N, C-alpha and C positions, 0 to 999 in steps of 0.2 A: 504493500501498499501507498503510494507518493502522498509524504505530507508536507511537501515542499520542495517549490523549484524555484532554482539561484540563477538566471541566466548567466551567462560567460562574463558577459561583459559588466556584470554589476560584483563581481569578486575580484576586491582590492589588495587583497595578502592574502597567504598562507603561510604555515609553518609547521613544523612537526616536531617530537622527541621521541622518546624510551615507549610513555608511556599514554601519548596523545595526538591528536590529529586538531590543528587549529586554521578555522576562516573565519575572513573578516567579507560582507559585502557591504556595500553600500558608499559611503565616502568620510572623508578627514571630518565632517558637520555630524552626519545621521550616520552611525554603521551599526551594522548587527556581527555579534561575535556569535559562530556555533563552536565550540570545544566536544570532541568527542574521545571517551576513554578508551585507548588502543594499544594492544603493543604491534597494532602494524600500518602506525602513521606514518611510519618513512613510504609505506606503497602508496598508502593518498597523495604524499604529497612527490612522490614519482610520477605518478598519473596525470595528476591536474597538470604540473609543469609539462610533461611531455606532451597533451591534450595541446594547452595554450600555442608551445614551441610550432607544434602541425598548423593549427592556424593561423601564425606569425608566419610560416613557412610561404603555408598556399597564398595570402594573401600580400605576400610579397614579390612572388612568381606570378600572380597576376597583373601587378604593375608592370612587372618588365614585360617587355614586347616578346 
């Protein structure tokens, strides 16, 4: 069951540690922090980083003829 959907362009930052994954959406003025306790936070970090890098590369390739 999907509880909430956060568009990729609304994610402002994220990080992880040995026991957590944290993601912040919104802006510096008004943000929403999501903290998940997990031993797999690094995998979420890697997944999100790879996903964003993929879209940035795709966007860059679309600009270059």
